[in-house]
C-alpha positions as CSV (number, residue, x, y, z in Angstrom):
1,M,32.5,241.1,151.0
2,T,36.3,241.4,151.4
3,R,37.8,244.3,153.3
4,F,40.5,245.6,151.1
5,T,40.4,245.4,147.1
6,E,43.2,247.1,144.8
7,K,43.6,248.4,141.5
8,Y,46.6,249.9,139.8
9,I,47.1,252.2,137.1
10,R,50.3,252.6,135.2
11,T,51.6,254.9,132.5
12,A,55.3,255.1,131.1
13,G,56.3,257.4,134.0
14,Q,53.9,257.0,136.8
15,W,51.9,254.4,138.9
16,I,48.9,254.9,141.2
17,K,47.5,252.3,143.5
18,I,43.8,252.5,144.6
19,S,43.0,250.6,147.4
20,R,39.7,250.4,148.9
21,D,38.6,249.5,152.5
22,N,35.3,248.4,153.2
23,T,35.4,248.4,156.9
24,K,36.7,252.0,157.4
25,R,34.7,253.0,154.0
26,T,37.8,254.7,152.2
27,F,39.7,254.9,149.3
28,T,43.4,255.3,149.3
29,F,45.4,256.7,146.6
30,A,49.1,256.4,146.2
31,R,51.0,257.5,143.4
32,G,54.6,257.1,142.8
33,Y,57.1,257.0,139.7
34,T,58.1,254.0,137.6
35,G,61.3,252.1,138.8
36,Q,60.4,253.1,142.4
37,Y,58.8,251.2,145.0
38,T,58.1,254.0,147.3
39,T,55.1,256.4,146.9
40,N,55.5,260.3,146.6
41,D,51.7,261.0,147.8
42,I,49.2,259.1,149.9
43,E,45.9,260.5,149.9
44,T,42.8,258.8,151.9
45,L,39.2,260.0,151.0
46,S,35.9,258.6,152.6
47,F,33.0,257.2,150.4
48,K,31.4,260.7,150.9
49,W,33.9,262.1,148.6
50,V,34.8,259.2,146.3
51,A,31.6,256.8,146.0
52,N,32.5,254.0,143.9
53,W,35.2,252.3,141.5
54,T,34.3,254.5,138.7
55,E,34.8,257.8,140.6
56,A,38.1,256.6,142.1
57,L,39.6,255.5,138.7
58,D,38.4,258.9,137.4
59,R,40.1,260.7,139.9
60,A,43.3,258.6,139.5
61,N,43.3,259.1,135.7
62,N,42.9,263.1,136.7
63,T,45.7,262.9,138.9
64,L,48.1,261.1,136.3
65,A,47.2,263.6,133.6
66,T,47.9,266.7,136.2
67,Y,51.5,265.5,137.0
68,R,53.0,264.4,133.6
């Protein structure tokens, strides 16, 4: 199993990069705005709070909906 896997969610004005670290057992969410390469928010949660990719994608979509 690979250590890191990543997924991106993009909208017209924002993006979120979700990174999964299998060794540390964490998901990291980095949020930024379109046209910028730096992030505005970074949040790291253990598998206790976000167990799988489905929950991670739901959390990311909710975050994008909150900050529109």
